[in-house]
PyMOL Python script that loads the backbone (N, CA, C, O; Angstrom):
from pymol import cmd

cmd.read_pdbstr("""\
ATOM      1  N   MET A   1    -117.604  25.352  34.354  1.00  0.00           N
ATOM      2  CA  MET A   1    -118.983  25.312  33.891  1.00  0.00           C
ATOM      3  C   MET A   1    -119.231  26.355  32.798  1.00  0.00           C
ATOM      4  O   MET A   1    -120.072  26.175  31.917  1.00  0.00           O
ATOM      5  N   GLU A   2    -118.481  27.439  32.884  1.00  0.00           N
ATOM      6  CA  GLU A   2    -118.620  28.497  31.886  1.00  0.00           C
ATOM      7  C   GLU A   2    -118.238  28.005  30.489  1.00  0.00           C
ATOM      8  O   GLU A   2    -118.845  28.405  29.496  1.00  0.00           O
ATOM      9  N   ARG A   3    -117.233  27.138  30.420  1.00  0.00           N
ATOM     10  CA  ARG A   3    -116.823  26.582  29.122  1.00  0.00           C
ATOM     11  C   ARG A   3    -117.937  25.753  28.491  1.00  0.00           C
ATOM     12  O   ARG A   3    -118.169  25.822  27.284  1.00  0.00           O
ATOM     13  N   VAL A   4    -118.615  24.977  29.312  1.00  0.00           N
ATOM     14  CA  VAL A   4    -119.707  24.138  28.802  1.00  0.00           C
ATOM     15  C   VAL A   4    -120.828  25.015  28.270  1.00  0.00           C
ATOM     16  O   VAL A   4    -121.377  24.753  27.200  1.00  0.00           O
ATOM     17  N   TYR A   5    -121.167  26.061  29.024  1.00  0.00           N
ATOM     18  CA  TYR A   5    -122.226  26.970  28.593  1.00  0.00           C
ATOM     19  C   TYR A   5    -121.857  27.634  27.265  1.00  0.00           C
ATOM     20  O   TYR A   5    -122.686  27.718  26.358  1.00  0.00           O
ATOM     21  N   THR A   6    -120.627  28.099  27.154  1.00  0.00           N
ATOM     22  CA  THR A   6    -120.168  28.745  25.924  1.00  0.00           C
ATOM     23  C   THR A   6    -120.161  27.763  24.760  1.00  0.00           C
ATOM     24  O   THR A   6    -120.540  28.116  23.643  1.00  0.00           O
ATOM     25  N   TRP A   7    -119.732  26.533  25.021  1.00  0.00           N
ATOM     26  CA  TRP A   7    -119.692  25.505  23.981  1.00  0.00           C
ATOM     27  C   TRP A   7    -121.097  25.201  23.463  1.00  0.00           C
ATOM     28  O   TRP A   7    -121.310  25.120  22.254  1.00  0.00           O
ATOM     29  N   ILE A   8    -122.047  25.034  24.369  1.00  0.00           N
ATOM     30  CA  ILE A   8    -123.432  24.756  23.973  1.00  0.00           C
ATOM     31  C   ILE A   8    -124.016  25.941  23.218  1.00  0.00           C
ATOM     32  O   ILE A   8    -124.742  25.762  22.241  1.00  0.00           O
ATOM     33  N   GLN A   9    -123.704  27.138  23.663  1.00  0.00           N
ATOM     34  CA  GLN A   9    -124.178  28.336  22.983  1.00  0.00           C
ATOM     35  C   GLN A   9    -123.603  28.412  21.563  1.00  0.00           C
ATOM     36  O   GLN A   9    -124.324  28.758  20.628  1.00  0.00           O
ATOM     37  N   ASP A  10    -122.337  28.098  21.397  1.00  0.00           N
ATOM     38  CA  ASP A  10    -121.719  28.087  20.065  1.00  0.00           C
ATOM     39  C   ASP A  10    -122.392  27.073  19.146  1.00  0.00           C
ATOM     40  O   ASP A  10    -122.677  27.370  17.987  1.00  0.00           O
ATOM     41  N   ILE A  11    -122.641  25.881  19.668  1.00  0.00           N
ATOM     42  CA  ILE A  11    -123.311  24.844  18.871  1.00  0.00           C
ATOM     43  C   ILE A  11    -124.686  25.326  18.430  1.00  0.00           C
ATOM     44  O   ILE A  11    -125.058  25.183  17.265  1.00  0.00           O
ATOM     45  N   PHE A  12    -125.430  25.891  19.355  1.00  0.00           N
ATOM     46  CA  PHE A  12    -126.776  26.369  19.048  1.00  0.00           C
ATOM     47  C   PHE A  12    -126.742  27.455  17.976  1.00  0.00           C
ATOM     48  O   PHE A  12    -127.514  27.404  17.019  1.00  0.00           O
ATOM     49  N   LEU A  13    -125.862  28.429  18.127  1.00  0.00           N
ATOM     50  CA  LEU A  13    -125.793  29.529  17.159  1.00  0.00           C
ATOM     51  C   LEU A  13    -125.358  29.056  15.776  1.00  0.00           C
ATOM     52  O   LEU A  13    -125.886  29.522  14.767  1.00  0.00           O
ATOM     53  N   ILE A  14    -124.414  28.149  15.724  1.00  0.00           N
ATOM     54  CA  ILE A  14    -123.957  27.634  14.431  1.00  0.00           C
ATOM     55  C   ILE A  14    -125.061  26.839  13.740  1.00  0.00           C
ATOM     56  O   ILE A  14    -125.274  26.990  12.537  1.00  0.00           O
ATOM     57  N   ILE A  15    -125.759  25.998  14.488  1.00  0.00           N
ATOM     58  CA  ILE A  15    -126.833  25.202  13.887  1.00  0.00           C
ATOM     59  C   ILE A  15    -127.949  26.101  13.373  1.00  0.00           C
ATOM     60  O   ILE A  15    -128.481  25.870  12.287  1.00  0.00           O
ATOM     61  N   ILE A  16    -128.309  27.126  14.146  1.00  0.00           N
ATOM     62  CA  ILE A  16    -129.340  28.067  13.695  1.00  0.00           C
ATOM     63  C   ILE A  16    -128.871  28.803  12.439  1.00  0.00           C
ATOM     64  O   ILE A  16    -129.631  28.941  11.480  1.00  0.00           O
ATOM     65  N   SER A  17    -127.628  29.273  12.442  1.00  0.00           N
ATOM     66  CA  SER A  17    -127.093  29.998  11.281  1.00  0.00           C
ATOM     67  C   SER A  17    -127.044  29.115  10.039  1.00  0.00           C
ATOM     68  O   SER A  17    -127.464  29.529   8.959  1.00  0.00           O
ATOM     69  N   LEU A  18    -126.533  27.908  10.195  1.00  0.00           N
ATOM     70  CA  LEU A  18    -126.430  27.012   9.044  1.00  0.00           C
ATOM     71  C   LEU A  18    -127.805  26.593   8.536  1.00  0.00           C
ATOM     72  O   LEU A  18    -127.993  26.419   7.332  1.00  0.00           O
ATOM     73  N   SER A  19    -128.762  26.430   9.439  1.00  0.00           N
ATOM     74  CA  SER A  19    -130.129  26.109   9.008  1.00  0.00           C
ATOM     75  C   SER A  19    -130.707  27.256   8.186  1.00  0.00           C
ATOM     76  O   SER A  19    -131.376  27.033   7.177  1.00  0.00           O
ATOM     77  N   PHE A  20    -130.444  28.476   8.623  1.00  0.00           N
ATOM     78  CA  PHE A  20    -130.914  29.647   7.878  1.00  0.00           C
ATOM     79  C   PHE A  20    -130.291  29.687   6.483  1.00  0.00           C
ATOM     80  O   PHE A  20    -130.991  29.920   5.497  1.00  0.00           O
ATOM     81  N   PHE A  21    -128.971  29.459   6.397  1.00  0.00           N
ATOM     82  CA  PHE A  21    -128.310  29.457   5.094  1.00  0.00           C
ATOM     83  C   PHE A  21    -128.814  28.323   4.208  1.00  0.00           C
ATOM     84  O   PHE A  21    -128.896  28.473   2.989  1.00  0.00           O
ATOM     85  N   GLN A  22    -129.145  27.206   4.813  1.00  0.00           N
ATOM     86  CA  GLN A  22    -129.645  26.073   4.039  1.00  0.00           C
ATOM     87  C   GLN A  22    -131.010  26.398   3.424  1.00  0.00           C
ATOM     88  O   GLN A  22    -131.330  25.936   2.328  1.00  0.00           O
ATOM     89  N   ILE A  23    -131.794  27.179   4.122  1.00  0.00           N
ATOM     90  CA  ILE A  23    -133.093  27.598   3.587  1.00  0.00           C
ATOM     91  C   ILE A  23    -132.892  28.525   2.389  1.00  0.00           C
ATOM     92  O   ILE A  23    -133.641  28.464   1.414  1.00  0.00           O
ATOM     93  N   LEU A  24    -131.882  29.378   2.470  1.00  0.00           N
ATOM     94  CA  LEU A  24    -131.632  30.340   1.398  1.00  0.00           C
ATOM     95  C   LEU A  24    -131.018  29.716   0.150  1.00  0.00           C
ATOM     96  O   LEU A  24    -131.147  30.261  -0.946  1.00  0.00           O
ATOM     97  N   ILE A  25    -130.356  28.583   0.311  1.00  0.00           N
ATOM     98  CA  ILE A  25    -129.691  27.932  -0.816  1.00  0.00           C
ATOM     99  C   ILE A  25    -130.740  27.276  -1.713  1.00  0.00           C
ATOM    100  O   ILE A  25    -131.532  26.458  -1.247  1.00  0.00           O
ATOM    101  N   PRO A  26    -130.746  27.627  -2.977  1.00  0.00           N
ATOM    102  CA  PRO A  26    -131.696  26.968  -3.874  1.00  0.00           C
ATOM    103  C   PRO A  26    -131.278  25.511  -4.112  1.00  0.00           C
ATOM    104  O   PRO A  26    -130.102  25.162  -4.011  1.00  0.00           O
ATOM    105  N   ASP A  27    -132.250  24.688  -4.422  1.00  0.00           N
ATOM    106  CA  ASP A  27    -131.941  23.291  -4.733  1.00  0.00           C
ATOM    107  C   ASP A  27    -131.124  23.255  -6.026  1.00  0.00           C
ATOM    108  O   ASP A  27    -131.581  23.668  -7.091  1.00  0.00           O
ATOM    109  N   SER A  28    -129.930  22.758  -5.892  1.00  0.00           N
ATOM    110  CA  SER A  28    -129.047  22.702  -7.058  1.00  0.00           C
ATOM    111  C   SER A  28    -128.031  21.591  -6.869  1.00  0.00           C
ATOM    112  O   SER A  28    -128.079  20.840  -5.895  1.00  0.00           O
ATOM    113  N   LYS A  29    -127.120  21.503  -7.810  1.00  0.00           N
ATOM    114  CA  LYS A  29    -126.087  20.473  -7.746  1.00  0.00           C
ATOM    115  C   LYS A  29    -125.105  20.730  -6.608  1.00  0.00           C
ATOM    116  O   LYS A  29    -124.496  19.792  -6.093  1.00  0.00           O
ATOM    117  N   THR A  30    -124.947  21.972  -6.217  1.00  0.00           N
ATOM    118  CA  THR A  30    -123.986  22.308  -5.160  1.00  0.00           C
ATOM    119  C   THR A  30    -124.552  22.097  -3.761  1.00  0.00           C
ATOM    120  O   THR A  30    -123.819  22.198  -2.777  1.00  0.00           O
ATOM    121  N   GLU A  31    -125.833  21.808  -3.662  1.00  0.00           N
ATOM    122  CA  GLU A  31    -126.465  21.675  -2.349  1.00  0.00           C
ATOM    123  C   GLU A  31    -125.827  20.563  -1.518  1.00  0.00           C
ATOM    124  O   GLU A  31    -125.613  20.740  -0.319  1.00  0.00           O
ATOM    125  N   LYS A  32    -125.523  19.434  -2.128  1.00  0.00           N
ATOM    126  CA  LYS A  32    -124.954  18.328  -1.361  1.00  0.00           C
ATOM    127  C   LYS A  32    -123.557  18.670  -0.859  1.00  0.00           C
ATOM    128  O   LYS A  32    -123.165  18.229   0.222  1.00  0.00           O
ATOM    129  N   TYR A  33    -122.803  19.450  -1.628  1.00  0.00           N
ATOM    130  CA  TYR A  33    -121.472  19.863  -1.190  1.00  0.00           C
ATOM    131  C   TYR A  33    -121.558  20.856  -0.032  1.00  0.00           C
ATOM    132  O   TYR A  33    -120.771  20.792   0.912  1.00  0.00           O
ATOM    133  N   LEU A  34    -122.514  21.764  -0.115  1.00  0.00           N
ATOM    134  CA  LEU A  34    -122.696  22.719   0.970  1.00  0.00           C
ATOM    135  C   LEU A  34    -123.153  22.023   2.251  1.00  0.00           C
ATOM    136  O   LEU A  34    -122.716  22.385   3.343  1.00  0.00           O
ATOM    137  N   LYS A  35    -124.023  21.032   2.123  1.00  0.00           N
ATOM    138  CA  LYS A  35    -124.452  20.271   3.295  1.00  0.00           C
ATOM    139  C   LYS A  35    -123.270  19.539   3.925  1.00  0.00           C
ATOM    140  O   LYS A  35    -123.178  19.444   5.148  1.00  0.00           O
ATOM    141  N   PHE A  36    -122.370  19.025   3.095  1.00  0.00           N
ATOM    142  CA  PHE A  36    -121.175  18.361   3.607  1.00  0.00           C
ATOM    143  C   PHE A  36    -120.295  19.347   4.372  1.00  0.00           C
ATOM    144  O   PHE A  36    -119.802  19.032   5.455  1.00  0.00           O
ATOM    145  N   ILE A  37    -120.101  20.526   3.814  1.00  0.00           N
ATOM    146  CA  ILE A  37    -119.287  21.545   4.481  1.00  0.00           C
ATOM    147  C   ILE A  37    -119.931  21.963   5.794  1.00  0.00           C
ATOM    148  O   ILE A  37    -119.241  22.106   6.804  1.00  0.00           O
ATOM    149  N   PHE A  38    -121.248  22.163   5.792  1.00  0.00           N
ATOM    150  CA  PHE A  38    -121.954  22.520   7.022  1.00  0.00           C
ATOM    151  C   PHE A  38    -121.801  21.424   8.070  1.00  0.00           C
ATOM    152  O   PHE A  38    -121.618  21.715   9.252  1.00  0.00           O
ATOM    153  N   SER A  39    -121.874  20.182   7.647  1.00  0.00           N
ATOM    154  CA  SER A  39    -121.711  19.059   8.579  1.00  0.00           C
ATOM    155  C   SER A  39    -120.313  19.034   9.178  1.00  0.00           C
ATOM    156  O   SER A  39    -120.147  18.740  10.362  1.00  0.00           O
ATOM    157  N   MET A  40    -119.308  19.342   8.368  1.00  0.00           N
ATOM    158  CA  MET A  40    -117.929  19.376   8.869  1.00  0.00           C
ATOM    159  C   MET A  40    -117.734  20.503   9.884  1.00  0.00           C
ATOM    160  O   MET A  40    -117.001  20.342  10.860  1.00  0.00           O
ATOM    161  N   ILE A  41    -118.386  21.636   9.655  1.00  0.00           N
ATOM    162  CA  ILE A  41    -118.300  22.751  10.607  1.00  0.00           C
ATOM    163  C   ILE A  41    -118.915  22.354  11.941  1.00  0.00           C
ATOM    164  O   ILE A  41    -118.333  22.610  12.995  1.00  0.00           O
ATOM    165  N   ILE A  42    -120.089  21.730  11.901  1.00  0.00           N
ATOM    166  CA  ILE A  42    -120.750  21.292  13.132  1.00  0.00           C
ATOM    167  C   ILE A  42    -119.912  20.239  13.841  1.00  0.00           C
ATOM    168  O   ILE A  42    -119.779  20.273  15.065  1.00  0.00           O
ATOM    169  N   LEU A  43    -119.356  19.320  13.095  1.00  0.00           N
ATOM    170  CA  LEU A  43    -118.504  18.286  13.685  1.00  0.00           C
ATOM    171  C   LEU A  43    -117.279  18.894  14.361  1.00  0.00           C
ATOM    172  O   LEU A  43    -116.895  18.462  15.448  1.00  0.00           O
ATOM    173  N   ALA A  44    -116.668  19.886  13.732  1.00  0.00           N
ATOM    174  CA  ALA A  44    -115.492  20.539  14.313  1.00  0.00           C
ATOM    175  C   ALA A  44    -115.836  21.240  15.621  1.00  0.00           C
ATOM    176  O   ALA A  44    -115.050  21.207  16.567  1.00  0.00           O
ATOM    177  N   ILE A  45    -116.993  21.866  15.680  1.00  0.00           N
ATOM    178  CA  ILE A  45    -117.387  22.565  16.905  1.00  0.00           C
ATOM    179  C   ILE A  45    -117.708  21.574  18.013  1.00  0.00           C
ATOM    180  O   ILE A  45    -117.371  21.810  19.173  1.00  0.00           O
ATOM    181  N   ILE A  46    -118.349  20.483  17.673  1.00  0.00           N
ATOM    182  CA  ILE A  46    -118.682  19.478  18.684  1.00  0.00           C
ATOM    183  C   ILE A  46    -117.419  18.792  19.190  1.00  0.00           C
ATOM    184  O   ILE A  46    -117.343  18.437  20.367  1.00  0.00           O
ATOM    185  N   ALA A  47    -116.434  18.601  18.329  1.00  0.00           N
ATOM    186  CA  ALA A  47    -115.197  17.911  18.715  1.00  0.00           C
ATOM    187  C   ALA A  47    -114.194  18.820  19.417  1.00  0.00           C
ATOM    188  O   ALA A  47    -113.205  18.331  19.963  1.00  0.00           O
ATOM    189  N   GLU A  48    -114.423  20.106  19.415  1.00  0.00           N
ATOM    190  CA  GLU A  48    -113.466  21.050  19.995  1.00  0.00           C
ATOM    191  C   GLU A  48    -113.090  20.747  21.448  1.00  0.00           C
ATOM    192  O   GLU A  48    -111.900  20.779  21.761  1.00  0.00           O
ATOM    193  N   PRO A  49    -114.030  20.457  22.354  1.00  0.00           N
ATOM    194  CA  PRO A  49    -113.636  20.160  23.736  1.00  0.00           C
ATOM    195  C   PRO A  49    -112.752  18.921  23.860  1.00  0.00           C
ATOM    196  O   PRO A  49    -111.853  18.883  24.701  1.00  0.00           O
ATOM    197  N   VAL A  50    -112.998  17.927  23.043  1.00  0.00           N
ATOM    198  CA  VAL A  50    -112.177  16.713  23.083  1.00  0.00           C
ATOM    199  C   VAL A  50    -110.752  17.032  22.639  1.00  0.00           C
ATOM    200  O   VAL A  50    -109.789  16.553  23.238  1.00  0.00           O
ATOM    201  N   ILE A  51    -110.620  17.826  21.606  1.00  0.00           N
ATOM    202  CA  ILE A  51    -109.300  18.213  21.112  1.00  0.00           C
ATOM    203  C   ILE A  51    -108.554  19.028  22.163  1.00  0.00           C
ATOM    204  O   ILE A  51    -107.355  18.833  22.366  1.00  0.00           O
ATOM    205  N   LEU A  52    -109.260  19.942  22.832  1.00  0.00           N
ATOM    206  CA  LEU A  52    -108.623  20.738  23.880  1.00  0.00           C
ATOM    207  C   LEU A  52    -108.173  19.865  25.048  1.00  0.00           C
ATOM    208  O   LEU A  52    -107.109  20.096  25.623  1.00  0.00           O
ATOM    209  N   LEU A  53    -108.976  18.865  25.398  1.00  0.00           N
ATOM    210  CA  LEU A  53    -108.584  17.962  26.484  1.00  0.00           C
ATOM    211  C   LEU A  53    -107.350  17.149  26.108  1.00  0.00           C
ATOM    212  O   LEU A  53    -106.476  16.924  26.946  1.00  0.00           O
ATOM    213  N   LEU A  54    -107.275  16.715  24.876  1.00  0.00           N
ATOM    214  CA  LEU A  54    -106.119  15.941  24.430  1.00  0.00           C
ATOM    215  C   LEU A  54    -104.845  16.786  24.390  1.00  0.00           C
ATOM    216  O   LEU A  54    -103.744  16.268  24.574  1.00  0.00           O
ATOM    217  N   ASN A  55    -105.005  18.083  24.150  1.00  0.00           N
ATOM    218  CA  ASN A  55    -103.852  18.982  24.136  1.00  0.00           C
ATOM    219  C   ASN A  55    -103.467  19.450  25.535  1.00  0.00           C
ATOM    220  O   ASN A  55    -102.441  20.110  25.706  1.00  0.00           O
ATOM    221  N   GLY A  56    -104.269  19.119  26.527  1.00  0.00           N
ATOM    222  CA  GLY A  56    -103.960  19.472  27.905  1.00  0.00           C
ATOM    223  C   GLY A  56    -104.396  20.854  28.330  1.00  0.00           C
ATOM    224  O   GLY A  56    -103.830  21.414  29.269  1.00  0.00           O
ATOM    225  N   GLN A  57    -105.378  21.412  27.672  1.00  0.00           N
ATOM    226  CA  GLN A  57    -105.857  22.744  28.053  1.00  0.00           C
ATOM    227  C   GLN A  57    -107.082  22.618  28.890  1.00  0.00           C
ATOM    228  O   GLN A  57    -107.645  23.627  29.316  1.00  0.00           O
TER     229      GLN A  57
END
""", "prot")
cmd.dss("prot")
cmd.show_as("cartoon", "prot")
cmd.util.cbc("prot")
cmd.orient("prot")
C-alpha cells in the first residue's frame, strides 16, 4: 500500500510542478514542445508501476 501512496504523491507533485512551470512559460513557439515534454514526463510516471510489474519487481 505504501507504493501506491508514494506513486500517487509523485503524480500529484509532478502535475503541480509542471502546472507552475507552464504558467511561467510565455506564449511562444516553444510552448507546444514544452507541453509535449511535460506530457511525456507525466505519462512516464503513470506508466512506472506497469513497467515494474512487467519486470517482476
